[in-house]
NUKEPA-259895 format. One line per 8 residues: number of its first residue (from 1); their letters; for each residue z, y, x of C-alpha. Coordinates in nm, 3 decimals. Layout:
N
NUM) a) Z/Y/X  ...
END
This chain:
389
1) mralvwng) -0.014/0.030/0.000  -0.017/0.352/0.081  0.304/0.562/0.186  0.415/0.891/0.359  0.596/0.798/0.658  0.821/1.003/0.884  0.711/0.937/1.261  0.933/1.209/1.449
9) vndlavet) 1.024/1.553/1.413  0.778/1.759/1.177  0.549/1.443/1.212  0.452/1.302/0.872  0.156/1.058/0.792  0.005/0.894/0.517  -0.015/0.542/0.621  -0.059/0.168/0.518
17) vedpriln) 0.241/-0.010/0.515  0.362/-0.344/0.351  0.426/-0.392/-0.033  0.793/-0.400/-0.119  0.896/-0.743/-0.292  1.186/-0.861/-0.450  1.467/-0.964/-0.214  1.747/-1.019/-0.451
25) prdvvlqv) 1.774/-1.150/-0.826  1.870/-0.823/-0.957  1.585/-0.615/-0.806  1.301/-0.469/-0.975  0.961/-0.334/-0.823  0.828/-0.002/-0.962  0.489/0.108/-0.953  0.536/0.491/-0.865
33) sltttcgs) 0.377/0.718/-1.116  0.533/1.040/-0.969  0.744/1.147/-0.703  0.858/1.460/-0.534  0.952/1.684/-0.255  1.319/1.761/-0.222  1.475/2.006/0.011  1.721/1.773/0.126
41) dlhfidgy) 1.420/1.584/0.308  1.352/1.879/0.545  1.680/1.836/0.705  1.567/1.504/0.881  1.210/1.618/0.895  1.333/1.939/1.081  1.566/1.683/1.292  1.885/1.820/1.163
49) lpgmqpgd) 1.996/1.493/1.041  1.989/1.185/1.244  1.885/0.809/1.162  1.532/0.808/1.069  1.279/0.599/1.264  0.943/0.614/1.295  0.746/0.452/1.031  1.021/0.493/0.769
57) vfghefmg) 0.893/0.558/0.426  1.103/0.838/0.241  1.126/1.020/-0.059  1.421/0.973/-0.336  1.286/1.148/-0.651  1.061/0.924/-0.869  0.984/0.759/-1.178  0.730/0.504/-1.301
65) vitevgse) 0.641/0.163/-1.425  0.817/-0.180/-1.364  0.571/-0.422/-1.231  0.804/-0.714/-1.117  1.168/-0.825/-1.209  1.414/-1.067/-1.042  1.545/-1.336/-1.211  1.882/-1.203/-1.298
73) vrdrkvgd) 1.746/-0.870/-1.428  1.822/-0.898/-1.819  1.786/-0.526/-1.967  1.470/-0.419/-1.833  1.127/-0.583/-1.839  0.793/-0.553/-1.677  0.569/-0.248/-1.849  0.896/-0.015/-1.883
81) rvvvpsfi) 0.855/0.326/-1.811  1.167/0.447/-1.643  1.319/0.698/-1.416  1.557/0.612/-1.140  1.826/0.842/-0.962  1.801/0.883/-0.606  2.148/0.704/-0.515  2.168/0.329/-0.567
89) acgacwyc) 2.445/0.191/-0.776  2.575/-0.153/-0.809  2.771/-0.058/-1.154  3.042/-0.288/-1.050  3.262/-0.165/-0.784  3.562/0.070/-0.801  3.369/0.392/-0.768  3.113/0.298/-1.016
97) eremyslc) 3.352/0.175/-1.284  3.485/0.549/-1.280  3.123/0.696/-1.266  3.136/0.814/-0.908  2.819/0.625/-0.866  2.698/0.796/-0.519  3.010/0.663/-0.379  2.914/0.303/-0.450
105) dttnpnae) 3.092/0.071/-0.241  2.800/-0.188/-0.241  2.463/-0.055/-0.182  2.504/0.094/0.187  2.394/-0.224/0.394  2.471/0.023/0.734  2.809/0.120/0.628  2.911/0.114/1.011
113) lqqpllgy) 2.667/0.397/1.101  2.861/0.639/0.839  3.203/0.561/0.871  3.287/0.719/1.218  3.182/1.061/1.061  3.282/1.029/0.715  3.556/0.786/0.717  3.445/0.593/0.424
121) psggiygy) 3.067/0.540/0.347  2.852/0.640/0.077  2.630/0.473/-0.148  2.266/0.395/-0.029  1.964/0.645/-0.106  1.605/0.560/-0.117  1.419/0.692/0.189  1.687/0.884/0.347
129) thpfggya) 1.792/0.796/0.671  1.946/0.446/0.809  2.313/0.569/0.779  2.244/0.610/0.417  2.099/0.220/0.405  1.751/0.236/0.540  1.574/0.155/0.199  1.226/0.250/0.171
137) gshaqfvr) 1.134/0.534/-0.016  0.946/0.652/-0.297  0.636/0.853/-0.158  0.465/0.529/-0.193  0.232/0.324/-0.439  0.533/0.101/-0.523  0.910/0.077/-0.442  1.194/-0.176/-0.457
145) vpfgdvnc) 1.471/-0.067/-0.683  1.786/-0.283/-0.636  1.993/-0.345/-0.917  1.737/-0.285/-1.193  1.943/-0.286/-1.469  2.195/0.015/-1.351  1.932/0.204/-1.179  1.622/0.211/-1.393
153) fpvpegvd) 1.660/0.459/-1.725  1.379/0.412/-2.007  1.210/0.713/-2.069  1.198/0.809/-2.445  0.849/0.855/-2.640  0.763/1.223/-2.627  0.900/1.282/-2.287  0.639/1.328/-2.024
161) dvsalfts) 0.632/1.188/-1.685  0.653/1.517/-1.517  0.961/1.629/-1.738  1.108/1.291/-1.651  1.061/1.310/-1.298  1.326/1.582/-1.223  1.609/1.393/-1.413  1.585/1.151/-1.118
169) davptgym) 1.764/1.399/-0.872  1.735/1.785/-0.938  1.834/1.789/-1.298  2.117/1.570/-1.264  2.252/1.727/-0.923  2.202/2.095/-1.096  2.404/1.956/-1.410  2.656/1.797/-1.221
177) gadfcdis) 2.732/2.104/-1.058  2.755/2.293/-1.350  3.013/2.027/-1.475  3.228/2.073/-1.176  3.304/2.428/-1.308  3.474/2.331/-1.624  3.289/2.595/-1.811  3.467/2.754/-2.111
185) pgdtiavf) 3.311/3.008/-2.365  3.326/3.343/-2.202  3.290/3.231/-1.853  3.058/3.403/-1.555  2.892/3.159/-1.334  2.688/3.271/-1.016  2.442/3.029/-0.865  2.351/3.102/-0.475
193) gagavglm) 1.996/2.939/-0.445  1.705/2.939/-0.727  1.528/2.646/-0.605  1.478/2.350/-0.825  1.839/2.258/-0.805  1.986/2.587/-0.844  1.760/2.656/-1.119  1.859/2.326/-1.289
201) aaasaklm) 2.238/2.388/-1.232  2.192/2.764/-1.395  2.027/2.615/-1.692  2.295/2.349/-1.723  2.553/2.642/-1.709  2.405/2.816/-1.995  2.378/2.465/-2.182  2.719/2.405/-2.145
209) gadrvivv) 2.841/2.742/-2.298  2.870/2.983/-1.982  2.853/3.351/-2.125  2.667/3.487/-1.842  2.489/3.304/-1.543  2.395/3.520/-1.233  2.123/3.360/-1.007  2.128/3.481/-0.621
217) drlperle) 1.807/3.436/-0.408  1.572/3.639/-0.197  1.251/3.521/-0.315  1.086/3.715/-0.599  0.866/3.422/-0.747  1.197/3.214/-0.789  1.417/3.521/-0.921  1.129/3.596/-1.174
225) lardrlgl) 1.167/3.223/-1.285  1.552/3.248/-1.355  1.474/3.582/-1.556  1.175/3.507/-1.767  1.177/3.148/-1.812  1.550/3.089/-1.834  1.682/3.421/-1.953  1.912/3.454/-1.668
233) etvdysqv) 2.051/3.758/-1.460  1.962/3.772/-1.108  2.037/3.971/-0.769  1.790/3.957/-0.479  2.023/3.944/-0.196  1.778/4.110/0.054  1.772/4.422/-0.127  2.147/4.480/-0.172
241) dsvqevlr) 2.411/4.579/0.120  2.669/4.297/-0.038  2.613/4.010/-0.275  3.018/4.002/-0.307  3.034/4.390/-0.418  2.729/4.323/-0.675  2.936/4.024/-0.821  3.258/4.209/-0.823
249) estggrgp) 3.120/4.520/-0.988  2.939/4.305/-1.272  3.215/4.107/-1.334  3.484/4.424/-1.384  3.623/4.346/-1.055  3.731/3.993/-1.098  3.454/3.812/-0.962  3.265/3.501/-1.111
257) davieavg) 3.473/3.248/-1.260  3.288/2.971/-1.076  2.997/2.978/-0.837  2.752/2.718/-0.752  2.594/2.668/-0.422  2.256/2.501/-0.416  2.120/2.603/-0.083  2.243/2.370/0.206
265) meghgtgl) 2.210/2.368/0.562  1.904/2.557/0.637  2.007/2.843/0.460  1.894/3.236/0.492  2.111/3.533/0.496  2.165/3.868/0.642  2.372/4.004/0.936  2.511/3.885/1.258
273) qqvldrak) 2.637/3.544/1.099  2.323/3.470/1.039  2.164/3.554/1.357  2.489/3.357/1.555  2.393/3.012/1.307  2.028/3.022/1.400  2.135/3.052/1.760  2.353/2.764/1.734
281) qavraetd) 2.125/2.567/1.505  1.818/2.618/1.741  2.023/2.455/2.053  2.224/2.206/1.823  2.561/2.347/1.861  2.594/2.314/1.484  2.376/2.165/1.220  2.429/2.444/0.943
289) ratplrea) 2.318/2.765/0.864  2.596/2.810/0.604  2.581/3.179/0.502  2.530/3.092/0.135  2.824/2.844/0.137  3.068/3.131/0.303  2.908/3.381/0.062  2.965/3.148/-0.239
297) vlacrkgg) 3.363/3.097/-0.138  3.403/3.488/-0.082  3.237/3.587/-0.398  3.426/3.360/-0.636  3.735/3.512/-0.798  4.084/3.397/-0.726  4.165/3.043/-0.910  3.808/2.971/-0.936
305) vvsvlgvy) 3.609/2.659/-0.856  3.298/2.650/-0.583  3.070/2.385/-0.680  2.889/2.268/-0.338  2.568/2.096/-0.421  2.392/2.192/-0.069  2.363/1.898/0.219  2.564/2.024/0.497
313) gltdsfpt) 2.670/1.860/0.819  2.885/2.045/1.068  2.943/2.382/0.942  3.112/2.663/1.196  3.320/2.918/1.069  3.423/2.824/0.751  3.630/3.029/0.555  3.958/2.824/0.529
321) gvvlnkgl) 4.180/3.074/0.489  4.014/3.229/0.211  3.996/2.892/0.029  4.391/2.905/0.061  4.479/3.211/-0.020  4.242/3.243/-0.329  4.352/2.949/-0.469  4.031/2.803/-0.492
329) tirsaqqh) 3.919/2.466/-0.587  3.621/2.322/-0.403  3.428/2.034/-0.602  3.140/1.834/-0.423  2.918/1.538/-0.430  2.609/1.405/-0.378  2.487/1.339/-0.741  2.627/1.077/-0.962
337) gqryvprl) 2.299/1.026/-1.144  2.362/0.731/-1.323  2.658/0.938/-1.530  2.397/1.202/-1.650  2.059/1.086/-1.666  2.109/0.940/-2.044  2.231/1.267/-2.164  1.972/1.452/-1.989
345) lrhlaage) 1.665/1.257/-2.119  1.846/1.306/-2.473  1.843/1.684/-2.389  1.472/1.649/-2.309  1.368/1.435/-2.603  1.545/1.736/-2.837  1.370/2.033/-2.680  1.716/2.158/-2.547
353) ldtsflat) 1.597/2.153/-2.168  1.281/2.228/-2.006  1.210/2.069/-1.631  0.820/2.071/-1.616  0.769/2.407/-1.475  0.973/2.316/-1.152  0.611/2.110/-1.064  0.437/2.395/-0.939
361) hrmpleea) 0.218/2.180/-0.720  0.054/1.844/-0.795  -0.160/1.647/-0.568  -0.256/1.294/-0.464  -0.019/1.102/-0.252  -0.299/1.127/0.037  -0.244/1.482/0.059  0.146/1.463/0.083
369) vegyrifk) 0.153/1.596/0.446  -0.033/1.925/0.360  0.220/1.906/0.016  0.548/1.907/0.222  0.382/2.183/0.445  0.345/2.432/0.153  0.693/2.308/0.032  0.875/2.391/0.325
377) ekedgclr) 0.689/2.731/0.419  0.749/2.831/0.029  0.391/2.878/0.015  0.194/2.971/-0.286  0.515/3.004/-0.495  0.589/2.671/-0.433  0.915/2.515/-0.593  0.843/2.150/-0.607
385) avfqp) 0.508/1.946/-0.459  0.462/1.661/-0.688  0.259/1.339/-0.594  0.059/1.095/-0.779  0.011/0.757/-0.563
END
C-alpha cells in the first residue's frame, strides 16, 4: 500500500510499505477514507520529540471503513463506516474503566521507553514515535486498529466523512479542554490558539454554556473564523501591548474564569522571553517555546482553571509561583477520545456543532508531503490539510 513516512527531520516521503494485517483476535483493519494533519505531528517532524525511525508511517486523526475483523471482534463488522480516536484504549484496565482512555495501561508495548521520563507510561497512539507504542499511523491506505470494539465508533447517517473525521482528535481534544474548565453560566473563557483544536475548544465552551469566549491568536484568517464562523470575541496578540491587560480590562479587572491553552511547544509570542526560547530551542537546551502557556497562567483570574491541551516537553521558566499564589488549578491530558466521541457524533447529527470548515485543503495522499509543507507554513490560510488515500 502507499503511505506517508518519516525518514528524518523534515524529511517526508510517500512510499510503498507493507499492508497491515490482523495480529490479535480483537484487531480490525480499516480502509482509510480520510486522514488529516495535526500540529503535534510537527514536533517530531521538526526533531523536537525523539523516537521516530526512518520508514515510520505517521498520522493519528482518521476515519474509514472496516475491511477485516479479528475472530474475537463482536460489535463491529466489515463495511462499518467508523471514526477512530487517536489514542488506543483496551477498555478494561483501571484507567479505561474510569474513562481516562489516553492513560490506558495495556496498549503501549514500549512502556519502558516512556517510564524514565514520565514515571508511568501513557497509552499507545497511532503513528506518534516509538515511546508512544510504535504503531503504524493513518496516513496510509489501510491501518490496523487494536481492540476494534473499543476504538471504532460508527458514524451516523447524515454525518459526512469530513465532519466525522475531526471527531477523531481535534474536536474531542478541544471538547475535553472545555470540559476541564467546569463551565458555569456567566463564565468567561479565554482560548490561546486558534488552530483546529483551539477553535473546537472555543466552540465547545460556548456549547457548554459559557457566557463569553475570547480567542487569542495572531493569524487574521483564523481570528476571522472565530469571529464570523463561531461568533466569538477575538484578540490579536501581535497588535496589543499586553494580552493580560486586554483580558483584565474586558472582564472588569477580574480576568477570565478559565483559560484553555491550545498551542504547544512551538508557540509564537512577543518580547524577550520568546527570543530566549527560540535560542534555547535551536540548540536543544529546551524543547519548548512556551510563551502561550506562561501567558495563560498569568492571564487567568485568581482561583481559576488553566486547561492545557498543547503538547509540551521540557518547559523552562515556568511560573510555578504564579500558580501557587493565585490558587490556580491546572488540568491537562492527552485526549480521552472514547469518552467524548459518541456525544460529539450526536452533536454533529443534531446540527449543534460544525467541524467541516476545519478542512481548508483537500488532496490525494500522494501529495501529502506538499500538504504538510502548506500546513507547517500556514500558507494559503491552511487550518488542516486532509488526505484521501
